[in-house]
N, C-alpha and C positions, 0 to 999 in steps of 0.2 A: 219568755221563751219556753219555760217548763210547762206553763199552762197550754201553750199551743201543741206541745207534744202530747199532752193528755187529751186534748180535743181530737187530735188525729187518731188516737187509740180508740176513742169512742166511735168515730166514723169507720175505722177499720173493722171494729167488732160488728158494726151494723152490716158491713159487706159480708162478713163471714156468716152472719145470721141469714142473709138473703141467699147465700150459697149453700145453706143448710149444713154448714160446718160448725155445729153448735159447740163442740168441745174447744175448738180454737177460740171462738168468741168468748166462751166462759173463762178460759185461761187468761185472756187479755183483760177481761172486765174484773175478775177477782183481784188481779195484781193492780189494776188501775185504782180500784176502790181502796185498796190498802195504801197505795201511794198518795191518793188524794186525802187521806186522813191527816197528812202532814200540812195540808193547805186548807185551813178552816174557812177561809174567805171564798173558796171555790164551791159554794153551796149548790148552785145550779148544775155545775158540771158533775159534781158528786151525785146529785139526784138523777141526772141523765144516765150516768153509768149504772146506777142501781135499777133504773127503769129498763135499760137494755138487758141487764142480767135477769131481771124478772121475766122478760119475754122468753129468754132461753129456758129458764126453769118451767115456765108455763108450757112451752112446747114439749119439754121432756116429761111433762105430767106431774111435776112437783108444784102443785098449785098453792099449797100452804106457804112455801118459801117465796113463791112469786108474789103472793098477797102481802107477806111480811115486808118484802123489799119495797113494794109500792107504797105501803104505809109509811115506812121510814123516810122514803124520798119525799113524799107529800108533806109530812110533818116538818121536815127540814125547810122546805120551801115556804110553807105557811108561816113558819116562825121567823122568816127573814123579812127584811124591810123593803124589798124590791117589788112593790105592788104591781107595777106595770108588767113585769115579767110573769107574775103569777097568773094574770089574765090570759097569757099566751099559752098556757099549759092546760089543755082541756081535760086530761086525765085526773087532775086534782079535784075537779067537780065530781067526777064519778067515784073516785076512791073515797072521798069524804062522805058521800051519800051512803056508801057501803059500810062505813065504820060504825 
């Protein structure tokens, strides 16, 4: 049940990003990432939250923080054992080429 709440927060933050309410999205995502630190098995959800937050930072012009978050997210996914899901995340290919 807790994981579903986290998933909903990721989707809500995406809605705020589309509405250009970046501060609301950032607030939700920062808290979500902190909360997900207590769930080490939620690797992909944690990475997705970081990817969404990196979009906000990019839009705000904080490109270094955006890149840093994308690298953290991609490394977490690449070190996981879920090979099928890795192939479904196209940003991993791009981020790893830029590293």
